C-alpha positions as CSV (number, residue, x, y, z in Angstrom):
1,M,-12.7,4.3,14.1
2,V,-12.1,4.5,10.4
3,H,-8.5,4.2,9.3
4,V,-6.8,5.6,6.2
5,L,-3.7,3.9,4.7
6,T,-1.9,6.0,2.3
7,V,0.6,4.2,0.0
8,A,3.4,6.4,-1.1
9,Q,6.8,6.1,-2.8
10,Q,8.9,8.4,-4.9
11,K,10.4,5.6,-7.0
12,G,8.2,4.2,-9.7
13,G,7.9,0.4,-9.9
14,S,8.1,0.0,-6.1
15,G,4.8,-2.0,-6.0
16,K,2.4,0.6,-4.6
17,T,-0.7,-0.6,-6.4
18,T,0.2,-4.3,-5.7
19,L,0.5,-3.5,-2.0
20,A,-2.8,-1.5,-2.0
21,V,-4.9,-4.1,-3.7
22,N,-3.5,-7.0,-1.8
23,L,-4.2,-5.3,1.6
24,G,-7.6,-4.3,0.4
25,V,-8.5,-7.9,-0.5
26,E,-7.1,-9.3,2.8
27,L,-8.9,-6.7,4.9
28,T,-12.1,-7.4,3.1
29,R,-11.8,-11.1,3.6
30,R,-11.5,-10.3,7.4
31,G,-14.9,-8.7,7.3
32,L,-13.9,-5.1,7.1
33,R,-15.5,-2.6,4.7
34,V,-12.8,-1.3,2.5
35,A,-12.6,1.6,0.0
36,L,-9.9,2.3,-2.6
37,L,-9.0,5.9,-3.6
38,D,-6.8,6.2,-6.7
39,T,-5.0,9.6,-6.9
40,D,-2.4,8.3,-9.5
41,P,-3.1,9.7,-13.0
42,Q,-1.8,6.4,-14.4
43,G,-5.0,4.8,-13.0
44,S,-3.6,1.4,-12.3
45,L,-5.7,0.9,-9.2
46,G,-8.9,2.0,-11.1
47,R,-8.2,-0.6,-13.9
48,W,-7.7,-3.3,-11.3
49,F,-11.0,-2.4,-9.6
50,M,-12.9,-2.3,-12.9
51,T,-11.4,-5.8,-13.9
52,R,-12.5,-7.1,-10.5
53,R,-16.0,-5.7,-11.0
54,D,-16.2,-7.4,-14.4
55,R,-15.6,-10.7,-12.6
56,G,-18.6,-10.1,-10.5
57,L,-16.6,-9.2,-7.4
58,T,-18.2,-6.0,-5.8
59,D,-16.7,-6.2,-2.3
60,M,-15.0,-2.9,-2.3
61,D,-15.8,0.8,-2.7
62,F,-13.8,2.9,-5.2
63,S,-13.2,6.5,-6.0
64,T,-10.7,8.7,-7.8
65,A,-9.4,12.2,-6.9
66,S,-7.0,14.8,-7.9
67,A,-4.2,15.6,-5.5
68,W,-6.2,18.4,-3.9
69,G,-9.5,16.6,-3.9
70,V,-8.2,13.8,-1.7
71,G,-9.6,15.2,1.6
72,Y,-13.1,15.6,0.2
73,E,-13.2,12.1,-1.4
74,A,-11.6,10.4,1.6
75,E,-14.3,12.0,3.9
76,K,-17.1,10.6,1.8
77,L,-15.6,7.1,1.7
78,K,-15.0,7.1,5.5
79,R,-18.7,7.5,6.1
80,S,-19.4,4.0,4.9
81,N,-16.2,2.1,5.2
82,D,-13.8,0.9,8.0
83,V,-10.6,1.4,6.0
84,V,-9.7,3.7,3.1
85,L,-6.6,2.8,1.0
86,I,-5.1,5.6,-1.0
87,D,-2.8,4.9,-3.9
88,T,-0.6,7.9,-4.9
89,P,1.6,8.9,-7.8
90,P,5.3,8.0,-7.8
91,K,6.5,11.5,-6.9
92,I,7.1,13.5,-3.8
93,D,6.1,17.1,-3.8
94,S,3.6,19.4,-2.3
95,D,0.7,17.7,-4.3
96,L,1.2,14.6,-2.1
97,R,0.7,16.3,1.2
98,P,-3.1,16.1,1.2
99,A,-3.0,12.3,0.9
100,L,-0.3,12.0,3.6
101,R,-2.4,14.3,5.9
102,E,-5.4,12.0,5.6
103,A,-3.3,8.9,6.7
104,S,-3.6,7.0,9.9
105,L,-0.5,5.3,8.6
106,I,1.7,5.9,5.6
107,L,3.0,2.7,3.8
108,A,6.2,3.0,1.8
109,P,6.9,0.0,-0.3
110,V,10.6,-0.4,-1.0
111,A,11.6,-2.6,-4.0
112,T,14.5,-4.5,-2.7
113,S,17.4,-2.7,-4.3
114,H,19.6,0.2,-3.3
115,V,17.9,2.4,-5.9
116,G,14.5,1.5,-4.4
117,L,15.7,2.5,-1.0
118,W,17.2,5.8,-2.3
119,G,13.7,7.0,-3.3
120,T,12.3,6.7,0.3
121,D,14.0,9.7,1.8
122,G,11.5,12.1,0.3
123,V,8.6,10.1,1.7
124,L,10.0,10.0,5.2
125,D,10.8,13.7,5.0
126,L,7.4,14.8,3.8
127,A,5.6,12.4,6.3
128,A,7.6,14.0,9.1
129,R,6.5,17.4,8.0
130,V,2.9,16.5,8.2
131,G,3.4,14.5,11.4
132,K,2.2,11.1,10.2
133,P,3.8,7.7,11.1
134,T,5.4,5.7,8.2
135,L,6.0,2.0,7.9
136,L,8.5,0.8,5.3
137,V,7.6,-2.5,3.6
138,L,10.2,-4.5,1.8
139,N,8.8,-5.6,-1.5
140,R,10.0,-8.2,-4.1
141,A,12.3,-9.6,-1.5
142,K,14.2,-12.7,-2.5
143,A,14.4,-14.7,0.7
144,G,17.8,-15.7,1.9
145,T,19.9,-13.4,-0.2
146,R,22.6,-11.0,1.1
147,L,21.1,-8.1,-0.9
148,V,17.8,-8.4,1.0
149,E,19.5,-8.3,4.3
150,E,21.7,-5.3,3.2
151,I,18.6,-3.4,2.2
152,A,16.8,-4.3,5.4
153,A,19.7,-3.0,7.4
154,A,20.0,0.2,5.4
155,A,16.1,0.7,5.6
156,A,16.4,0.4,9.5
157,E,19.0,3.1,9.5
158,L,16.6,5.4,7.6
159,S,13.7,4.7,9.8
160,P,13.0,2.6,12.9
161,D,9.7,1.6,11.5
162,V,10.4,-1.3,9.0
163,A,7.7,-4.0,8.8
164,A,8.9,-7.4,10.0
165,A,6.7,-8.9,7.3
166,R,8.2,-8.9,3.7
167,L,6.5,-9.4,0.3
168,G,8.5,-11.8,-1.8
169,Q,9.5,-11.8,-5.5
170,R,6.6,-14.0,-6.7
171,V,4.8,-14.3,-10.0
172,A,1.5,-14.7,-8.1
173,Y,1.4,-10.9,-7.4
174,A,1.7,-9.9,-11.0
175,E,-0.7,-12.7,-12.2
176,T,-3.5,-12.0,-9.8
177,L,-3.2,-8.1,-10.3
178,G,-3.9,-8.5,-14.0
179,Q,-6.9,-10.7,-13.2
180,G,-8.5,-8.1,-10.8
181,L,-7.6,-10.3,-7.9
182,G,-5.4,-10.3,-4.8
183,V,-3.2,-13.2,-3.9
184,A,-5.6,-14.1,-1.0
185,D,-8.4,-14.7,-3.6
186,A,-6.4,-17.2,-5.4
187,G,-5.5,-19.4,-2.3
188,R,-3.5,-19.7,0.8
189,G,0.0,-19.9,-0.9
190,P,3.2,-18.3,0.3
191,A,2.2,-14.9,-1.2
192,A,-1.1,-14.9,0.5
193,A,0.6,-15.9,3.8
194,E,3.0,-12.9,3.4
195,V,0.1,-10.5,2.9
196,A,-1.8,-12.0,5.9
197,V,1.2,-11.5,8.2
198,L,1.7,-7.9,6.9
199,T,-1.9,-7.2,7.5
200,D,-1.7,-8.5,11.1
201,E,1.3,-6.2,11.7
202,I,-0.5,-3.1,10.2
203,L,-3.6,-3.8,12.2
204,V,-1.6,-4.1,15.4
205,R,-0.1,-0.7,14.7
206,L,-3.5,0.9,14.0
207,A,-4.9,-0.5,17.2
208,G,-2.0,0.9,19.2
């Protein structure tokens, strides 16, 4: 069965593209055929993909789509891939519905701040309207701080589905993104371990 993961968040700077590319790299390393679908006019995912291709890495499929072309492009990508990852614009309106409808699971990254969390209401509301499950993923989480635990508790009040795995506030994510890589490409450091654990958690949910 082909799975579609739609990464969505109303708040800009939440780490949507970072989450999408790192999951894509990790899933590919596990032997799955992965496609990336960029629906964000900023095109950050596409630039990352082209940078990766310029490095000679051709391990993923890629396409772009307008908001209303998502269904058509996703269907094409699903024919030859195991997982399709959709990156969406930082807004929540009717234009986002097609990308959410395609999802097996919606991933909502939450930059670890109260402002980041406030932007999540719209995602959860729209996901509920289209009847799709959502997993909140705490991003840029500084381990051991009171703020992280406060945000985690507040996120759990918003939704019972908060990933146990968290992505830390690490330079490795930004460095590798600019190089067309994921943290798993660069080695098995703490960032790569975080992505691996999150990927495990997502795959368990998809299998269920």
